N, C-alpha and C positions, 0 to 999 in steps of 0.2 A: 709417390708422384706429386710434385708441387704444381699448383695451378698458377703460380706467379710469384714475383718477388715479395709482394705484400704478405702472402701466406708463409713464405720462408722466414721473413722477419718476425711474424707473429709467433711461429713455432719456436724461434730462438728467444723470444721475450717472455713466454709464459712460465717457464720453469721456475717454481718457487714463488710465483706471484699470484696465482689463481686461488681464490677462497670461495667456499660454498656460502651462499646466503643463509641467514638464520632460518632454521627449520627444515631446510632441504634434506639433509641426510636422514633425519628422523622420519620424514614422509617417504623417502625412497625405501628405507628399511621396512617401515610399516606396510606399505603397499606390496612390496615383494613377499613379505611373510604371509600376506593374505592371498597371494597368488594373482595379484592384479598385474596384467601386462603393462609395461611402460615403454615408451618410445621417446626419442629425441627427434623433433621435427624443426629444423633450423634453416635459416637462410644462408648460413655459413658453408664454406666448402667442406666436403667430407673429411679431408685431412685435418682441418681445424677442429671439427667436432670430435674426432677420435683422439686427437692430442689433448684436447681440453678434458675429456672424460678420463683419459689415462692419468693426466696430471692430478686431477681431483680424486683419483682412485674410486670412481663410481661406475665404471663401464659395466660391471657385473649386474647392475640393476635394470639394464635396458635390453629388451628383446629385439628392438629395431632402431636403426639410426637412419634418418632420412634427411638428405641435404637438398634444399630447394635451389641450390646454386645454379642449376640448369633448368629450373622450372619458373613459371611466373611467380613473382614475389608476393609476399603478403601486402595487401589484404586479400589477394587471391587465395582461396582455400586449398589449392592443389597439394601443398606439403602435408597438411593435416589429413586430407582424404587419402593420400598415399600411406600415411602412418596407419590409419584405420585398416586399409587394405592389407598391409604387411602384418598387422596384428590379427587379422581375420575377425574384425569387429565391425559392427554397423556404426556409422558416425554418432548416432544417438546414444551409443554405449560409452562414448569417449568423453573424457574431461581434459581440457587443455589448461595448462598453467602458463600464463603469458604476462609480460611486463610492458608490452607496447600496444599502442592504439591500433596499429595495423594488424597485429597478431590477434587481438581480441576480435576485431572485425572479421578476420579470416576464420577464426574458430566458430563464430556465430553463423557465418555464411556456409560453413561445412556442416551445420546442424549439430554442433557439439556444445556441451556445457563448457563454461569457461570461468576459471578463477584468475582474477587479475591481481598481480602483486605490484605495489607502488614502489618499485625500485628505480625506475627511470622516468616515470610520468606521475603527475598528481592524480589523486583519487578522482577528481571531477572529470578528467579526460578518459577514465576507464569504466565509467558507469554502465556501459552497454554489456559488460560482463555479468554473469549470473551472481558473482560474489566477488567482493574486492577486499583485500587485506593489505596491511602495511608489510607484514612478513608472514611466511608460512607458519611461524610459531603460533600465530593467532588462530590458525585453522584447527578446528577440533574434528574428531571422528564423526560426531553428529553433523557438523557442517558438511563434511564431505559426503557422508552416506545418505543424509536425509534432506538437509536444507537445499542442496543443489537440485533436488528432484521435486521440490514443492511447486515449482513454477510450471 
């Protein structure tokens, strides 16, 4: 079911054009191997989320997909709180990876830890996150497991 002409155009344009950002696949694999539940919590319509994950061949890494398309948008934390609910986790047990100022704000309002990736905004605008990296390749296991929880 398409939610509109825009989504139909999007679905027609993504084939062969989407690429994972550096470090993403390694972390998806590493977290899944460790039994860490993962979710996509996006403002995009569900059909776009599904199509993107399938195009990138990464759907198998996620236990839940949440579209905030009919929820209040970020910086409202609703989408992240729904993700925690679907994963059966407390918000404080969750780590959000975000690349937007509104997303970082939403994660913090939800009571979650947040790793900000400087793909769409400069580092200075993402400093309210718990940890800021240029790419996920910079993130180490120690950063993820220990440094995030020192605060």
